[in-house]
N, C-alpha and C positions, 0 to 999 in steps of 0.2 A: 320618255317616261309616259305611261298611260295613266290617266286620271280615272279613278273608279266612278262609274256612273251609277246612280241609285235613284229610286223613287221612294218617297215618303208620303203616306196617306194618313190623314187624321180627320177627326170630326170634333166639333165643339159647339157650345151653346152661346148665342149672342146675348149680351147683357141687356139688350132691348131690341125691339123689332126695328131692323135697319130700314131706313128710308132709301128711296131710289138715289137721292143725292149722296147719301153716305156710301152706298155701294159703288157709285160711279167714282167717287173720290178715292176709295180704297183701290179700285181697279186701275185708276190713273197712276197711282204710286207704284203698284206692282208692275204694271206694263212698262214703266220707265226704268225701274231698278232691276228687274229680272234679267234683261239682256246683258247688263253689266256683270252679273254674277253667273251668266250662262245657264239660267234657269228657265224651264218651261213648265206648264201645268194647266190645271183646270180647277175652277172653284164653282161649287154649287151652293146655293143659299135658298132656304125656304123653311117656313114654319119655325123660324128662330134658330135654325141649325145650319152650320157650315160643314161642308165636306170638301176637302181639298187634296189634290195630289201635286207634289212638287217633284220635278225631275232635274237632274243635273249632277255636277261634281259633288261628291259626298261632303266635302268641306263647306261648300256654298249652301247645300240643302240643310245641313245640320246647323249652320250659323243662323239661317233664316228661321228655322224651327225654334231655336232658343229665343229669338226675338219674338216670335209669335206666342210663345208661352207667357210672355210678359205683357202682351197686348191687352189693354183694358176693354176692348170692344167685345171680347168673348171670354169664356171660362170653361172649365170642365173639359179640357182637351183629352181626347183618347187617341193614342198612337195606334193605328190599325195595322200598318205595314211599314217596314223600312228594309228594303231589299236591293241588292245589286240588280241591274237590268242590262241587257245587251243593247237595247235601243229604246228611244223615247216613244211613248204613246201619243204625245202631243207636241211634236217637233216644231210645228209652225206657230205655236201660240205662246207668247211670253206669259200670258195668263188668260185662258179661255174662261168664259163665265156663262152660267145659266141660272136664271131665277126659277125655282121649282114651285109651281102652283100645287100645293099638297092636296088640293081637291080634284086634280086631274088624274087620269088613270096612271100615267107615268109617275106622278108625284106620290101616288099611294104607296108604291114600292119604296120610295125614298122615305116617306113618313113611317112606314112599317119597320124599316131597318133601323131608323134613328128615332126612337120614341122619347118624348119628353116626359119627365115625372109630372111637373106642373110648369106653366110658363115662368121663366126666369130662374128656375131651380137647377137646371142642368140636365144632361142626358142620363137616362137609365143606361146600364151597360148595353152598348149597341148589339143588336141581334144580327151579327154579320160575320161571315167566314172569310178567311184570307182569299183574296182574288175577287170577291163579290163587290167590294167597294170600288175597285178599279173598273170592273165591268159596268157598274152604275155610272161612273164618270164617263166612260167611253160611250155608253148609250146616249147620254145627254150631249156629248160632243158630236156624235154623228147627226143628231137632230139640228145642229147649228150649221152644218155644211150645206 
């Protein structure tokens, strides 16, 4: 029996500016649990915004997303894509991570795609087309290699 492989991409707003220690703790949990669920992915954070792709068996991805919807560290989740995939884009990473400096040239694209109404109030509707979110994640992933 073949397990359907999907990716799910969402963005959300942090309830507060995340410290380095908070981000490291979040990553430690994800990197410990994701292999058990056969999940891989990439997380970007900057300017109070999260952008994440999760890849793996549909049941595992959907279960984790339901958990993320209740996570008090963020709000205003926007589901950007949930699609079947043939292969993973981040096969070697239980959870890749990049802090986005929104004042840098690369960070300007990120900030432009995910604009905040006002700090702490949530995202405006993301100005992003299908496929663009994944390409943004891949660009930051390439910069980590």
